[in-house]
Backbone of each chain as ProteinMPNN parsed JSONL, in Angstrom:
{"seq_chain_A": "MPVPDFSPGEVLTAAAMDSIGLWLVKTQTVGTGVSSVTVTGAFSANYDRYRITIDNIAASTGGDLRFQLGSANTQYYGIYNYQVSTGTTQVFYQNNTANAYIGGLATSGSQGEQSITFDISQPNKATRTAWTGQAFGNNYYFNFGYQLADTTQYTAFTIFPGSGTLTGGTIRVYGYRN", "coords_chain_A": {"N_chain_A": [[3.776, 32.227, 1.907], [2.808, 32.002, -1.248], [3.801, 30.822, -3.583], [6.888, 29.111, -4.281], [9.801, 31.153, -4.078], [12.46, 30.831, -4.539], [15.926, 31.491, -5.204], [18.982, 31.133, -7.135], [21.715, 30.182, -5.105], [20.637, 31.157, -2.809], [20.162, 31.225, 0.731], [18.264, 28.917, 2.369], [15.575, 29.434, 4.462], [14.144, 28.324, 7.587], [11.447, 28.886, 7.586], [10.896, 29.033, 4.887], [11.459, 26.421, 4.073], [9.606, 25.093, 5.624], [7.318, 25.721, 4.333], [7.038, 24.144, 2.188], [5.012, 22.097, 0.263], [4.664, 19.298, -0.052], [6.185, 16.631, 1.468], [8.806, 14.314, 1.491], [8.503, 11.644, 3.463], [9.346, 9.031, 3.957], [11.232, 6.449, 2.396], [11.059, 3.199, 1.218], [12.646, 0.318, 0.238], [11.682, -2.702, -1.261], [12.401, -5.986, -0.251], [13.703, -9.251, -1.165], [11.657, -11.891, -2.063], [9.771, -11.687, 0.033], [6.997, -12.089, 2.265], [5.51, -10.099, 3.324], [5.587, -6.535, 3.834], [6.396, -4.239, 6.194], [6.072, -0.885, 6.963], [7.406, 1.252, 9.129], [7.038, 4.167, 11.25], [5.773, 5.835, 9.463], [3.564, 7.528, 9.682], [2.612, 10.413, 11.534], [2.023, 13.018, 13.976], [2.67, 15.201, 12.529], [1.542, 15.556, 10.014], [-1.691, 15.642, 8.463], [-2.631, 14.418, 6.195], [-1.539, 11.99, 3.827], [0.413, 10.905, 1.016], [0.845, 7.863, -0.62], [3.006, 5.967, -2.574], [3.61, 3.167, -4.643], [5.756, 1.272, -6.455], [6.808, -0.812, -9.141], [6.965, -3.35, -7.941], [7.569, -6.79, -8.014], [5.814, -9.847, -8.215], [5.617, -13.214, -6.987], [3.515, -14.616, -7.946], [0.914, -13.503, -10.092], [-1.595, -11.244, -8.954], [-3.505, -9.818, -6.258], [-2.7, -6.912, -4.289], [-2.523, -6.174, -0.884], [-3.493, -4.111, 1.937], [-2.81, -2.947, 5.188], [-3.403, -1.206, 8.177], [-1.257, -0.575, 10.85], [-1.731, -3.109, 13.206], [-4.296, -3.697, 12.654], [-6.9, -5.813, 11.892], [-9.516, -5.975, 11.107], [-12.71, -4.419, 10.337], [-12.441, -2.977, 7.941], [-13.867, -1.12, 5.441], [-15.122, -0.728, 2.211], [-14.968, 0.09, -1.35], [-14.015, -1.528, -4.258], [-12.859, -1.631, -7.443], [-12.228, -2.874, -10.744], [-10.935, -2.635, -14.098], [-10.41, -4.239, -17.2], [-8.406, -4.46, -20.126], [-9.657, -5.986, -21.993], [-12.285, -5.475, -21.638], [-13.701, -6.31, -19.455], [-15.33, -5.545, -16.422], [-15.325, -5.229, -12.95], [-16.846, -4.978, -9.774], [-16.341, -4.711, -6.343], [-17.699, -4.957, -3.176], [-16.732, -4.286, -0.006], [-17.162, -5.219, 3.228], [-16.416, -4.786, 6.494], [-13.936, -6.2, 6.383], [-10.735, -7.952, 6.625], [-8.6, -6.605, 5.675], [-7.475, -4.282, 3.129], [-7.88, -4.076, -0.398], [-5.463, -2.887, -2.668], [-4.69, -2.906, -5.299], [-3.258, -4.451, -8.285], [-0.728, -6.946, -8.91], [2.215, -7.281, -10.787], [3.933, -9.975, -12.37], [7.347, -11.215, -12.226], [8.287, -11.035, -14.809], [7.136, -8.826, -15.922], [7.677, -6.54, -14.464], [7.916, -3.72, -14.511], [5.429, -2.664, -14.971], [3.817, -2.113, -12.846], [2.036, -0.016, -10.68], [1.017, 2.044, -8.032], [-0.976, 4.476, -6.472], [-2.079, 6.301, -3.751], [-4.036, 8.356, -1.52], [-4.134, 9.003, 1.933], [-6.091, 9.783, 4.699], [-5.666, 11.244, 7.783], [-4.389, 9.155, 9.367], [-2.981, 9.135, 11.737], [-4.531, 10.321, 13.58], [-6.996, 10.397, 16.22], [-9.35, 9.284, 15.0], [-11.583, 7.966, 12.498], [-9.977, 6.476, 9.652], [-9.486, 7.209, 6.25], [-9.081, 6.351, 2.761], [-8.283, 6.845, -0.689], [-7.647, 5.765, -4.033], [-5.716, 4.871, -7.0], [-4.627, 2.324, -9.255], [-2.397, 0.442, -11.318], [-1.717, -2.684, -12.685], [-0.564, -5.832, -13.803], [-1.992, -5.651, -16.145], [-4.441, -4.675, -15.389], [-6.656, -2.064, -14.408], [-7.275, -0.196, -11.541], [-9.607, 1.184, -9.187], [-10.151, 2.486, -5.954], [-11.682, 2.905, -2.73], [-11.638, 3.36, 0.726], [-12.452, 2.948, 4.226], [-11.127, 2.705, 7.501], [-12.703, 1.639, 10.208], [-12.065, 2.46, 12.919], [-10.624, 4.161, 15.789], [-7.962, 4.251, 16.277], [-4.636, 5.522, 16.57], [-2.446, 5.469, 14.081], [0.916, 4.571, 13.197], [2.257, 3.023, 11.422], [2.216, 0.864, 8.489], [1.311, -2.071, 6.581], [2.007, -3.959, 3.676], [0.956, -6.667, 1.618], [0.88, -9.601, -0.449], [-1.981, -11.342, -1.878], [-1.396, -13.976, -2.252], [1.669, -15.847, -2.333], [4.867, -14.184, -2.811], [6.727, -11.065, -2.53], [8.978, -9.084, -4.454], [11.467, -6.694, -4.767], [11.074, -3.251, -5.931], [9.621, -0.097, -4.842], [8.491, 1.737, -2.055], [7.014, 4.744, -1.232], [6.408, 7.379, 1.06], [4.7, 10.333, 1.448], [4.162, 13.408, 3.106], [1.51, 15.726, 3.31], [1.659, 19.182, 3.628], [0.083, 20.677, 6.386]], "CA_chain_A": [[4.429, 32.18, 0.601], [1.91, 31.247, -2.124], [4.609, 29.985, -4.476], [8.313, 29.241, -3.943], [10.5, 32.227, -4.776], [13.877, 30.575, -4.315], [16.827, 31.935, -6.26], [20.261, 30.436, -7.038], [22.623, 30.633, -4.061], [19.901, 31.672, -1.654], [20.103, 30.417, 1.941], [16.855, 28.612, 2.631], [15.185, 29.603, 5.858], [13.211, 27.326, 8.103], [10.092, 29.251, 7.157], [10.756, 28.649, 3.477], [11.396, 24.956, 3.992], [8.351, 24.651, 6.234], [6.183, 26.015, 3.461], [6.99, 23.151, 1.104], [3.702, 21.473, 0.4], [4.683, 17.831, 0.006], [7.495, 16.281, 2.018], [9.069, 12.874, 1.475], [8.674, 11.175, 4.842], [10.082, 7.774, 4.047], [11.365, 5.582, 1.219], [11.366, 1.833, 1.624], [12.857, -0.647, -0.844], [11.166, -4.027, -0.926], [13.434, -7.016, -0.345], [13.535, -10.37, -2.1], [10.906, -13.054, -1.604], [9.143, -11.446, 1.335], [5.549, -12.282, 2.243], [4.887, -8.831, 3.712], [6.51, -5.432, 4.103], [5.866, -3.267, 7.144], [6.757, 0.406, 6.951], [7.185, 1.909, 10.417], [7.346, 5.596, 11.274], [5.234, 6.477, 8.263], [2.567, 8.535, 10.031], [2.847, 11.095, 12.797], [1.161, 14.187, 14.163], [3.148, 16.298, 11.674], [0.699, 15.721, 8.83], [-3.013, 15.021, 8.508], [-2.868, 13.625, 4.983], [-0.316, 11.432, 3.237], [0.355, 10.187, -0.265], [1.68, 6.662, -0.661], [3.219, 5.419, -3.91], [4.242, 1.837, -4.649], [6.128, 1.062, -7.851], [7.757, -1.82, -9.646], [7.071, -4.594, -7.178], [7.3, -8.025, -8.754], [5.243, -10.873, -7.356], [5.879, -14.588, -7.422], [2.339, -14.943, -8.75], [0.057, -12.34, -10.303], [-2.711, -11.232, -8.015], [-3.82, -8.528, -5.646], [-1.886, -6.441, -3.182], [-3.407, -5.775, 0.226], [-2.983, -3.039, 2.791], [-3.296, -3.004, 6.562], [-2.855, -0.171, 9.057], [-0.832, -1.166, 12.111], [-2.095, -4.52, 13.277], [-5.759, -3.779, 12.531], [-7.284, -6.879, 10.969], [-10.975, -6.0, 10.987], [-13.372, -3.128, 10.187], [-12.156, -2.281, 6.686], [-15.078, -0.988, 4.624], [-14.758, 0.002, 1.01], [-15.373, -0.327, -2.691], [-12.819, -1.812, -5.037], [-13.271, -2.11, -8.769], [-11.167, -2.89, -11.746], [-11.265, -2.786, -15.512], [-9.396, -4.927, -17.981], [-8.421, -3.97, -21.503], [-10.576, -6.805, -22.779], [-13.633, -4.973, -21.448], [-14.304, -6.793, -18.215], [-15.371, -4.64, -15.279], [-15.814, -5.892, -11.746], [-16.93, -4.129, -8.594], [-16.411, -5.497, -5.117], [-18.083, -4.201, -1.996], [-16.093, -4.969, 1.105], [-17.723, -4.768, 4.492], [-15.799, -5.365, 7.678], [-12.936, -7.174, 5.986], [-9.524, -7.98, 7.444], [-7.598, -5.736, 5.057], [-8.019, -3.589, 1.961], [-7.176, -4.263, -1.669], [-4.96, -1.627, -3.221], [-4.246, -3.008, -6.676], [-2.761, -5.717, -8.8], [0.716, -7.155, -8.93], [2.795, -7.895, -11.967], [4.945, -10.981, -12.081], [8.697, -10.703, -12.44], [8.535, -10.772, -16.218], [6.559, -7.539, -16.334], [7.785, -5.787, -13.214], [7.796, -2.286, -14.675], [4.079, -2.191, -15.266], [3.018, -2.034, -11.613], [2.058, 1.32, -10.081], [-0.101, 2.318, -7.122], [-0.936, 5.787, -5.832], [-3.278, 6.621, -3.001], [-3.966, 9.343, -0.443], [-4.758, 8.509, 3.16], [-6.417, 10.929, 5.546], [-5.702, 11.22, 9.243], [-4.086, 7.853, 9.976], [-2.388, 9.295, 13.065], [-5.475, 11.018, 14.46], [-7.93, 9.514, 16.915], [-10.597, 9.286, 14.253], [-11.515, 6.975, 11.433], [-9.015, 6.765, 8.586], [-10.03, 6.885, 4.92], [-8.129, 6.532, 1.673], [-8.743, 6.596, -2.049], [-6.497, 5.669, -4.913], [-5.762, 4.197, -8.282], [-3.483, 1.441, -9.459], [-2.312, -0.362, -12.528], [-0.83, -3.828, -12.527], [-1.008, -7.067, -14.434], [-2.932, -5.231, -17.193], [-5.707, -4.271, -14.786], [-6.714, -0.721, -13.839], [-8.064, -0.286, -10.31], [-10.001, 2.318, -8.353], [-10.611, 1.981, -4.658], [-11.888, 3.823, -1.621], [-11.846, 2.579, 1.943], [-12.238, 3.507, 5.549], [-10.914, 1.79, 8.619], [-13.674, 2.189, 11.148], [-11.679, 2.538, 14.322], [-10.03, 5.465, 16.098], [-6.556, 4.057, 16.674], [-3.667, 6.419, 15.922], [-1.478, 4.563, 13.467], [2.206, 5.09, 12.728], [2.845, 2.072, 10.479], [1.315, 0.079, 7.643], [1.888, -3.275, 5.989], [1.445, -4.448, 2.413], [1.259, -8.085, 1.392], [0.104, -10.152, -1.565], [-2.993, -12.328, -1.53], [-0.66, -15.235, -2.176], [3.031, -15.732, -2.844], [5.809, -13.25, -2.204], [7.057, -9.823, -3.228], [10.406, -8.829, -4.658], [11.855, -5.435, -5.402], [10.125, -2.155, -5.942], [9.842, 0.987, -3.885], [7.351, 2.361, -1.383], [7.336, 6.088, -0.749], [5.366, 8.041, 1.839], [4.836, 11.785, 1.457], [3.202, 14.119, 3.939], [1.016, 17.015, 2.818], [1.704, 20.251, 4.612], [-1.254, 21.002, 6.901]], "C_chain_A": [[3.562, 31.354, -0.366], [2.65, 30.356, -3.109], [6.067, 30.126, -4.06], [8.946, 30.374, -4.743], [12.008, 32.082, -4.561], [14.686, 31.108, -5.501], [18.175, 31.254, -6.075], [21.146, 31.039, -5.951], [21.946, 31.122, -2.804], [19.991, 30.703, -0.476], [18.632, 30.189, 2.269], [16.573, 28.717, 4.124], [14.275, 28.47, 6.288], [11.797, 27.621, 7.625], [9.862, 28.838, 5.7], [10.63, 27.14, 3.339], [10.073, 24.44, 4.549], [7.14, 24.912, 5.347], [6.077, 25.045, 2.296], [5.773, 22.255, 1.309], [3.711, 19.976, 0.571], [6.09, 17.399, 0.397], [7.66, 14.767, 2.012], [9.398, 12.413, 2.887], [9.561, 9.942, 4.899], [10.103, 7.075, 2.694], [11.76, 4.197, 1.705], [11.502, 0.944, 0.394], [12.379, -2.017, -0.38], [12.266, -5.067, -1.173], [13.092, -8.111, -1.338], [12.757, -11.506, -1.44], [10.253, -12.886, -0.259], [7.62, -11.574, 1.22], [4.797, -11.042, 2.718], [5.985, -7.794, 3.919], [5.804, -4.457, 5.041], [6.724, -2.006, 7.098], [6.419, 1.1, 8.268], [7.502, 3.404, 10.298], [6.823, 6.35, 10.06], [4.331, 7.658, 8.604], [2.878, 9.126, 11.409], [1.874, 12.266, 12.906], [1.572, 15.344, 13.248], [2.224, 16.589, 10.499], [-0.653, 15.046, 9.056], [-3.199, 14.046, 7.343], [-1.536, 13.197, 4.38], [-0.609, 10.88, 1.846], [1.315, 9.011, -0.184], [1.787, 6.204, -2.111], [3.968, 4.101, -3.789], [4.494, 1.477, -6.107], [7.031, -0.147, -8.016], [7.956, -3.027, -8.742], [6.766, -5.764, -8.107], [6.785, -9.076, -7.779], [5.597, -12.254, -7.888], [4.71, -15.117, -8.227], [1.534, -13.665, -8.946], [-1.106, -12.387, -9.328], [-2.886, -9.861, -7.413], [-2.834, -8.207, -4.542], [-2.817, -5.888, -2.118], [-2.681, -4.843, 1.182], [-3.622, -3.149, 4.159], [-2.632, -1.878, 7.354], [-2.5, -0.806, 10.397], [-1.111, -2.652, 12.125], [-3.6, -4.716, 13.15], [-6.132, -4.833, 11.494], [-8.803, -7.081, 10.928], [-11.455, -4.571, 10.747], [-12.909, -2.305, 8.982], [-13.433, -2.3, 5.849], [-14.712, -0.222, 3.357], [-15.332, -0.569, -0.265], [-14.102, -0.44, -3.525], [-13.282, -2.293, -6.396], [-12.108, -2.088, -9.736], [-11.736, -3.058, -13.145], [-10.087, -3.441, -16.215], [-9.51, -4.456, -19.415], [-9.35, -4.784, -22.394], [-12.035, -6.404, -22.564], [-14.312, -5.42, -20.179], [-14.241, -5.72, -17.132], [-15.945, -5.389, -14.084], [-15.814, -4.898, -10.596], [-17.09, -5.029, -7.374], [-16.726, -4.578, -3.948], [-17.553, -4.952, -0.781], [-16.572, -4.367, 2.423], [-17.091, -5.521, 5.641], [-14.821, -6.484, 7.323], [-11.671, -7.02, 6.83], [-8.413, -7.095, 6.9], [-8.249, -5.093, 3.84], [-7.208, -3.956, 0.726], [-6.677, -2.909, -2.158], [-4.367, -1.811, -4.61], [-3.693, -4.36, -7.039], [-1.249, -5.754, -8.825], [1.133, -7.777, -10.246], [3.773, -8.973, -11.533], [6.308, -10.463, -12.536], [8.972, -10.364, -13.907], [8.016, -9.437, -16.696], [6.577, -6.553, -15.171], [7.478, -4.307, -13.401], [6.393, -1.776, -14.863], [3.235, -1.945, -14.024], [3.165, -0.663, -10.977], [0.82, 1.527, -9.226], [0.095, 3.705, -6.529], [-2.213, 5.959, -5.024], [-2.988, 7.621, -1.891], [-4.725, 8.818, 0.765], [-4.89, 9.663, 4.141], [-6.428, 10.551, 7.019], [-5.386, 9.863, 9.881], [-3.543, 7.964, 11.394], [-3.285, 10.075, 14.011], [-6.445, 10.016, 15.071], [-9.307, 9.623, 16.281], [-10.501, 8.206, 13.188], [-10.551, 7.433, 10.347], [-9.625, 6.34, 7.254], [-8.956, 7.084, 3.868], [-8.785, 6.192, 0.34], [-7.53, 6.529, -2.96], [-6.777, 4.96, -6.216], [-4.511, 3.32, -8.396], [-3.556, 0.817, -10.838], [-1.35, -1.5, -12.258], [-1.415, -5.041, -13.183], [-2.084, -6.803, -15.485], [-4.331, -4.916, -16.67], [-5.57, -2.838, -14.268], [-7.689, -0.738, -12.669], [-8.431, 1.098, -9.775], [-10.432, 1.747, -7.006], [-10.778, 3.114, -3.656], [-12.269, 3.031, -0.396], [-11.902, 3.482, 3.157], [-11.903, 2.367, 6.503], [-11.693, 2.375, 9.782], [-13.248, 1.996, 12.598], [-10.967, 3.877, 14.547], [-8.595, 5.343, 16.609], [-5.669, 5.042, 15.91], [-2.504, 5.58, 15.4], [-0.196, 5.29, 13.07], [2.791, 4.224, 11.615], [1.77, 1.441, 9.606], [2.078, -1.103, 7.064], [1.211, -3.554, 4.66], [1.836, -5.91, 2.261], [0.39, -8.599, 0.252], [-0.953, -11.136, -1.072], [-2.406, -13.721, -1.447], [0.746, -14.99, -2.709], [3.849, -14.677, -2.123], [6.067, -12.052, -3.11], [8.575, -9.7, -3.363], [10.599, -7.487, -5.34], [10.771, -4.377, -5.345], [10.359, -1.187, -4.801], [8.518, 1.518, -3.353], [7.809, 3.747, -0.922], [6.128, 6.673, -0.019], [5.669, 9.534, 1.869], [3.785, 12.372, 2.391], [2.803, 15.435, 3.287], [1.129, 18.05, 3.947], [0.289, 20.597, 5.067], [-1.61, 22.45, 6.575]], "O_chain_A": [[3.583, 30.125, -0.303], [2.187, 29.263, -3.435], [6.448, 31.17, -3.532], [8.669, 30.54, -5.931], [12.73, 33.069, -4.42], [14.204, 31.169, -6.632], [18.494, 30.833, -4.964], [21.31, 32.258, -5.881], [22.616, 31.468, -1.83], [19.907, 29.49, -0.666], [17.86, 31.134, 2.426], [17.285, 28.131, 4.94], [13.71, 27.753, 5.462], [11.041, 26.706, 7.298], [8.788, 28.362, 5.333], [9.796, 26.642, 2.581], [9.493, 23.487, 4.03], [6.058, 24.378, 5.593], [5.135, 25.115, 1.506], [5.547, 21.727, 2.398], [2.856, 19.429, 1.267], [7.065, 17.757, -0.263], [6.783, 14.03, 2.464], [10.446, 12.754, 3.435], [10.418, 9.819, 5.773], [9.125, 7.104, 1.946], [12.683, 4.046, 2.505], [10.57, 0.835, -0.403], [12.64, -2.433, 0.749], [12.966, -5.019, -2.185], [12.283, -7.911, -2.244], [13.151, -12.016, -0.391], [10.182, -13.837, 0.52], [7.034, -11.211, 0.2], [3.584, -10.942, 2.534], [7.148, -8.128, 4.147], [4.746, -3.92, 4.714], [7.95, -2.069, 7.184], [5.273, 1.491, 8.491], [8.159, 3.836, 9.35], [7.371, 7.384, 9.678], [4.332, 8.669, 7.901], [3.341, 8.433, 12.315], [1.022, 12.471, 12.042], [0.884, 16.364, 13.203], [2.131, 17.728, 10.04], [-0.753, 14.028, 9.74], [-3.831, 12.999, 7.481], [-0.549, 13.932, 4.414], [-1.723, 10.449, 1.547], [2.453, 9.15, 0.264], [0.775, 6.068, -2.799], [4.846, 3.943, -2.941], [3.557, 1.388, -6.901], [7.877, -0.458, -7.178], [9.012, -3.659, -8.778], [5.816, -5.72, -8.888], [7.268, -9.178, -6.651], [5.843, -12.435, -9.081], [4.886, -15.973, -9.095], [1.481, -12.828, -8.045], [-1.543, -13.465, -8.927], [-2.464, -8.859, -7.989], [-2.221, -9.092, -3.945], [-3.793, -5.207, -2.432], [-1.452, -4.788, 1.233], [-4.819, -3.411, 4.281], [-1.434, -1.633, 7.209], [-3.323, -1.486, 11.009], [-0.775, -3.37, 11.183], [-4.123, -5.776, 13.496], [-5.716, -4.742, 10.339], [-9.299, -8.193, 10.743], [-10.696, -3.62, 10.932], [-12.978, -1.076, 9.005], [-14.004, -3.359, 5.586], [-14.061, 0.821, 3.428], [-16.068, -1.556, -0.266], [-13.236, 0.435, -3.497], [-14.025, -3.271, -6.486], [-11.131, -1.363, -9.548], [-12.847, -3.548, -13.343], [-8.928, -3.221, -15.865], [-10.596, -4.094, -19.869], [-9.779, -4.305, -23.444], [-12.926, -6.932, -23.23], [-15.403, -4.946, -19.862], [-13.213, -5.067, -16.953], [-16.942, -6.1, -14.208], [-14.902, -4.082, -10.461], [-17.873, -5.979, -7.38], [-16.083, -3.544, -3.765], [-17.89, -6.115, -0.562], [-16.406, -3.176, 2.686], [-17.214, -6.741, 5.746], [-14.875, -7.575, 7.891], [-11.547, -6.095, 7.632], [-7.408, -6.861, 7.572], [-9.423, -5.327, 3.554], [-5.991, -4.125, 0.802], [-7.387, -1.907, -2.071], [-3.609, -0.955, -5.065], [-3.658, -5.286, -6.228], [-0.583, -4.72, -8.769], [0.479, -8.688, -10.753], [4.366, -8.892, -10.457], [6.406, -9.403, -13.154], [9.8, -9.503, -14.203], [8.409, -8.962, -17.762], [5.61, -5.83, -14.935], [6.844, -3.697, -12.54], [6.181, -0.564, -14.91], [2.058, -1.602, -14.136], [4.281, -0.194, -10.756], [-0.295, 1.22, -9.649], [1.202, 4.066, -6.13], [-3.311, 5.783, -5.552], [-1.867, 7.725, -1.393], [-5.816, 8.261, 0.638], [-3.945, 10.414, 4.382], [-7.134, 9.63, 7.428], [-6.051, 9.465, 10.838], [-3.627, 7.012, 12.17], [-2.867, 10.449, 15.107], [-6.684, 8.94, 14.524], [-10.287, 9.997, 16.925], [-9.444, 7.601, 13.005], [-10.338, 8.63, 10.152], [-10.205, 5.26, 7.138], [-8.034, 7.88, 4.05], [-9.702, 5.375, 0.257], [-6.506, 7.159, -2.692], [-7.89, 4.516, -6.497], [-3.498, 3.545, -7.733], [-4.625, 0.685, -11.435], [-0.288, -1.299, -11.668], [-2.625, -5.264, -13.132], [-2.975, -7.626, -15.692], [-5.293, -4.896, -17.437], [-4.52, -2.444, -13.761], [-8.806, -1.24, -12.796], [-7.663, 2.052, -9.897], [-11.005, 0.66, -6.935], [-10.103, 4.14, -3.73], [-13.116, 2.14, -0.458], [-11.459, 4.629, 3.121], [-12.339, 1.229, 6.327], [-11.387, 3.461, 10.275], [-13.989, 1.433, 13.403], [-10.739, 4.631, 13.601], [-8.09, 6.235, 17.29], [-5.927, 5.352, 14.747], [-1.695, 5.058, 16.166], [-0.215, 6.453, 12.667], [3.724, 4.648, 10.934], [0.583, 1.474, 9.928], [3.308, -1.134, 7.056], [-0.004, -3.407, 4.526], [2.9, -6.336, 2.711], [-0.705, -8.089, 0.018], [-0.833, -11.694, 0.018], [-2.865, -14.551, -0.663], [0.98, -14.034, -3.448], [3.566, -14.322, -0.978], [5.683, -12.03, -4.28], [9.337, -10.148, -2.507], [9.972, -7.19, -6.357], [9.696, -4.587, -4.783], [11.18, -1.425, -3.915], [7.56, 1.719, -4.1], [8.861, 3.892, -0.3], [4.983, 6.485, -0.429], [6.758, 9.948, 2.266], [2.656, 11.886, 2.454], [3.649, 16.169, 2.776], [0.729, 17.791, 5.082], [-0.602, 20.79, 4.24], [-2.696, 22.913, 6.926]]}, "seq_chain_B": "MSKPLIQIDDLIREMTDEEYAQYLEQIANAPQLPEGLDETPSNS", "coords_chain_B": {"N_chain_B": [[11.032, -27.206, 8.21], [11.304, -24.092, 6.622], [9.983, -20.927, 7.568], [7.827, -18.384, 6.109], [9.302, -15.32, 4.849], [9.376, -12.125, 6.389], [9.306, -8.569, 6.104], [10.397, -5.788, 7.888], [10.706, -2.54, 7.751], [14.041, -2.213, 6.916], [14.778, -4.661, 7.831], [14.823, -8.089, 7.307], [13.405, -11.156, 8.005], [12.674, -14.536, 9.173], [9.294, -15.499, 9.865], [8.027, -15.492, 13.205], [6.761, -18.152, 15.326], [4.282, -17.329, 16.312], [3.647, -15.216, 14.577], [3.502, -16.642, 12.229], [1.309, -18.28, 12.67], [-0.691, -16.332, 12.781], [-0.486, -15.392, 10.181], [-1.291, -17.637, 8.688], [-3.904, -17.787, 9.534], [-4.853, -15.379, 8.594], [-4.693, -15.711, 5.836], [-6.489, -17.791, 5.538], [-8.849, -16.542, 6.259], [-9.156, -14.527, 4.476], [-10.762, -12.184, 2.261], [-12.476, -13.233, -0.71], [-10.58, -13.616, -3.672], [-10.662, -11.171, -6.297], [-12.317, -12.134, -9.202], [-10.47, -13.746, -11.72], [-8.217, -12.232, -11.421], [-5.742, -13.247, -11.213], [-4.905, -13.774, -13.697], [-3.332, -12.858, -16.718], [-4.612, -10.688, -18.957], [-5.171, -10.698, -22.513], [-3.956, -8.292, -24.913], [-5.499, -7.829, -27.06]], "CA_chain_B": [[10.613, -26.367, 7.087], [11.469, -22.674, 6.941], [8.756, -20.128, 7.531], [7.93, -17.267, 5.157], [10.056, -14.139, 5.266], [8.686, -10.84, 6.49], [10.2, -7.416, 6.106], [10.008, -4.632, 8.703], [11.693, -1.568, 7.254], [15.116, -2.899, 6.188], [15.04, -5.963, 8.449], [14.122, -9.235, 6.721], [13.624, -12.336, 8.843], [11.594, -15.506, 9.153], [8.214, -15.258, 10.824], [8.003, -16.261, 14.444], [5.64, -19.101, 15.357], [3.049, -16.566, 16.503], [3.375, -14.501, 13.323], [3.13, -17.627, 11.211], [-0.071, -18.679, 12.961], [-1.546, -15.214, 12.347], [-0.408, -15.37, 8.722], [-2.148, -18.707, 8.174], [-5.286, -17.405, 9.824], [-5.191, -14.268, 7.696], [-4.92, -16.285, 4.504], [-7.712, -18.59, 5.583], [-10.028, -15.684, 6.419], [-9.091, -13.404, 3.537], [-11.862, -12.098, 1.311], [-12.198, -13.964, -1.945], [-9.88, -12.858, -4.705], [-11.441, -10.784, -7.469], [-12.274, -13.184, -10.218], [-9.606, -13.558, -12.884], [-7.135, -11.292, -11.18], [-4.458, -13.938, -11.326], [-4.639, -14.034, -15.101], [-2.934, -11.706, -17.499], [-5.457, -10.679, -20.151], [-4.495, -10.333, -23.758], [-4.137, -6.894, -25.288], [-6.265, -7.747, -28.309]], "C_chain_B": [[10.73, -24.892, 7.481], [10.139, -21.94, 6.79], [8.932, -18.981, 6.541], [8.719, -16.104, 5.75], [9.123, -12.942, 5.395], [9.722, -9.731, 6.544], [9.598, -6.322, 6.973], [11.068, -3.569, 8.478], [12.791, -2.342, 6.503], [15.439, -4.283, 6.751], [14.188, -7.049, 7.776], [14.456, -10.464, 7.554], [12.484, -13.311, 8.655], [10.521, -15.112, 10.164], [8.454, -16.061, 12.099], [6.823, -17.227, 14.38], [4.31, -18.364, 15.462], [2.66, -15.829, 15.219], [2.919, -15.47, 12.237], [1.69, -18.093, 11.419], [-1.051, -17.591, 12.519], [-1.613, -15.142, 10.824], [-1.329, -16.427, 8.125], [-3.616, -18.38, 8.386], [-5.756, -16.32, 8.866], [-5.494, -14.786, 6.293], [-6.239, -17.033, 4.468], [-8.957, -17.713, 5.607], [-10.071, -14.535, 5.422], [-10.319, -13.387, 2.638], [-11.475, -12.794, 0.011], [-11.528, -13.062, -2.966], [-10.847, -12.395, -5.785], [-11.238, -11.805, -8.584], [-11.337, -12.813, -11.36], [-8.399, -12.707, -12.636], [-5.769, -11.956, -11.296], [-4.115, -14.265, -12.773], [-4.219, -12.746, -15.785], [-3.752, -11.692, -18.78], [-4.645, -10.336, -21.388], [-4.766, -8.868, -24.068], [-4.991, -6.737, -26.538], [-7.679, -7.282, -28.024]], "O_chain_B": [[10.295, -24.501, 8.565], [9.293, -22.31, 5.976], [10.058, -18.644, 6.175], [8.795, -15.928, 6.966], [8.196, -12.774, 4.603], [10.859, -9.933, 6.972], [8.429, -5.968, 6.815], [12.194, -3.69, 8.961], [12.488, -3.057, 5.548], [16.281, -4.995, 6.204], [12.966, -6.922, 7.694], [15.624, -10.78, 7.782], [11.457, -12.979, 8.062], [10.805, -14.478, 11.18], [9.01, -17.16, 12.069], [5.984, -17.13, 13.485], [3.336, -18.718, 14.797], [1.493, -15.819, 14.825], [2.052, -15.145, 11.426], [0.945, -18.279, 10.457], [-2.105, -17.884, 11.955], [-2.668, -14.866, 10.252], [-2.061, -16.154, 7.173], [-4.46, -18.658, 7.535], [-6.892, -16.333, 8.392], [-6.444, -14.342, 5.649], [-7.006, -16.931, 3.511], [-9.993, -18.079, 5.052], [-10.934, -13.662, 5.517], [-10.857, -14.438, 2.291], [-10.296, -12.923, -0.316], [-11.874, -11.888, -3.1], [-11.756, -13.137, -6.159], [-10.125, -12.259, -8.851], [-11.402, -11.708, -11.899], [-7.615, -12.474, -13.556], [-4.756, -11.276, -11.461], [-3.135, -14.96, -13.038], [-4.711, -11.668, -15.453], [-3.608, -12.589, -19.611], [-3.564, -9.753, -21.3], [-5.707, -8.28, -23.536], [-5.182, -5.621, -27.021], [-8.483, -7.149, -28.946]]}, "name": "protein", "num_of_chains": 2, "seq": "MPVPDFSPGEVLTAAAMDSIGLWLVKTQTVGTGVSSVTVTGAFSANYDRYRITIDNIAASTGGDLRFQLGSANTQYYGIYNYQVSTGTTQVFYQNNTANAYIGGLATSGSQGEQSITFDISQPNKATRTAWTGQAFGNNYYFNFGYQLADTTQYTAFTIFPGSGTLTGGTIRVYGYRNMSKPLIQIDDLIREMTDEEYAQYLEQIANAPQLPEGLDETPSNS"}
């Protein structure tokens, strides 16, 4: 089915539902004053590629948000850069770090300005995992691309701030139909 | 002194001693923050 051809009142078949290209796997609301959020059951053999969105998290202090697959705390390789409206541009090359940067955090006074979107490839396969994405937060625009250079099959991930705590906001995980 | 809170799905609890030790180690060994990222720039 190249495009959905649903009509009002139609009974949806399994085949029709299975052809949906992007499926919401999990939604996780962030609590109050937490130093990290782990999302379990995010990745499985059902999908090779996932989209992760993170919106409206408020931080106790402005700063960066970090990402870790499972309990892996080494072998993150990537490039992370940001631009500021004042014209500043910075590029960071990260080799064999303990986690990955995935964007900036707004403080509680500007909670609505924080948004992160990235795609992650093959986190549940016995191969290296890579991801690329963009983010906006704290008046900074970010681009990033990373790989985790191990072959562990991951089902969970954790986000946490460089310092302080997180409050509110929503994490969503979508699977792309293979 | 209470330990930091962690969230696993909908469960929020204090870190265990082991988790707290890992947390402190992680902070100590974290890559350096991008310069200026903790500041909110002006829009001018």
